[in-house]
N, C-alpha and C positions, 0 to 999 in steps of 0.2 A: 703363843707371843711371836710375832715375826722381828729377827735381828736387826736394826739398821745400820750400816755405817755408812756415815758422812765424812769425805774422805778433801781438807782443804790443801791446793796446794800451796798455798799462800799464806803468811801469820796475820793478814793485813783485813783487806774488804772483803775477800771469800773467805777467811773465819769469821766474819762477822756474820754475813750471808749464810753460812751452817751454823751459827750457835740460834741465829732467829730462825730458820729453817726447824731445828730441834727444838726451841721450846713449843714452838706451833705442831711437830709430828707427835709428842710428847704428850696432848692433851690428851690424843688417842688412844683408846682403851687399849689396845692388842701390839704396843709396839715399843720396843726399846731403843735407844738411841746413843751412838756412842760418835763423837769425834776426833779425829786424826788431824795435823797439820804437816805433811809429811817434811818441811824443812825440822820439823824438833825430830824425825828420824834421822836425819843426815847420815843417808844412804851415799858409799862411796858412788862415784860416776862408772857407770856401767863399759868396761871395755873387754872384747873377746881374752886377751891377754890375761886382764886380771879373774875372767870365770874360769879358766884354766889353769890358773894357776889354786883360786878356790876350791875348785873340784877335786884338783890333784889333794890336797889335805884335807877333803870332806870337812871345810871347814866355814862354811858359809856365817857371815857378820850374823848378830842376834836381831840385828834391825832389819835382815831380808826375812829371815824366817818369821818376825815377830809382822811383818807385816802382810806376809803371805797367810798367813795363821788367821789374822783377820780377816782379810776376805775369806779365805776357807768356810771360816763359818757362820757369814751373815746370810743374812737370808736376802738382803737388796744391798743394794749400795747407792749412794750420791755424792756425787762429782762438783766441786766447785773450782773455778781455775780462771784467771782473767786468761784473754785470746794475748798468747804472744806472736809478733810478728804475722800475723794474721794467721793464727794456728797453734797447735799443741804447745802447752809449755814444757819446758825442758826435765824440771822436776815427775812429771807425770810420766813422760817418755821415760827416763831413769828407772823411775821405780816399776813401770811394768816392762821394759826388759830385763828386771831383774826378778822380778815374781816369775815371770815366762819360763825362768830359764832356772829355777830349781825345782827339784824333783821329777819325774817321769810326766805328768800332763800338763802343759804349757797353757792352756785354758783351764786349767785349775784355779779356782779363785773370779774368775771372771764368767762361764760357761753355764746360763741358764738363771743368771744376776736379772734381778725386774734391777733395772737401772734409769736414774735419774742425772742428767746432766742440766749444773748449773755456773755458771758465767759474772763475778763482780767485774766489769774491766773501764777500762779508759777508752776502749773500742764499743763499737757496736755487738760484739762477742760472737756474733754468727759465725766466723769462719772456724773460731774454737767447735763450737759446738755441734757443726757440720763434719768436721774432720774427725774430732772425737767418736761421733755418732758412727763411722764407718768402723774406727778403730774395735772401738769396743763388741762390735758387731761381730767384726772379724772373728774377734775373740770369743764370741758364742752370748754374750750378754743380750738381754730381749727390752728395748729403751723406748720407755715412754718417749711419745711423738711430740709433745711439748714440753719446752724448759721454760725455766728462769732466769733470764737477762736482766741485771743489772748495770745499769752505765751513769757512768759518771755526769753529765748532762742527764736524762731524764729519770736516775733512779730507779726505783720497780712502783708500779700499780699496786696497792695494797689488796684488789681486787684480781690481779693477775698471780700474785702473790700465793690469797687463797684457794683460786679457781687451780692452779697445776698441783698445788699440795692436796689437795682433796683427790682430783684426780690420780697422782701416784698412789693416796693411799688405798684407792679404790681398786686399782692395776694392782697392787699387792695382794688384794683378798681371792684376786682371780687366779 
């Protein structure tokens, strides 16, 4: 059974999208899905000075070690985030900064992970998907080419939703 971690950047429309994805994918016989909302983790703001202080005391906050453990133990990830100012949301950038700085392997948790990027956004979400694809690819993730994008104006077509998720499910099997 594949373990899928669905990560929502916000507790609002992206969490709703995450739940819809989970409900759909849990009908597949070989998947176990878990959703987390990054806001619930209440991660500290990454700064190099704070990192030095934490490393000196060898005392990473449990929220950071927990999210890294969840990423490492998952077989695949789905990210749901709005587009912020034409790019990646700050909460995701902050989380990745922490996860990449704890331990010896900065790509651990991303490297080789099959990944789907989704967005529920006031804008068109395309800039987030493009930028985040570049970042995750750099971290070693294998990203499904097609994404799910839900907008306030257009919503999301059920055909697109099911097609992308069915393709992601097939992607996980290969």
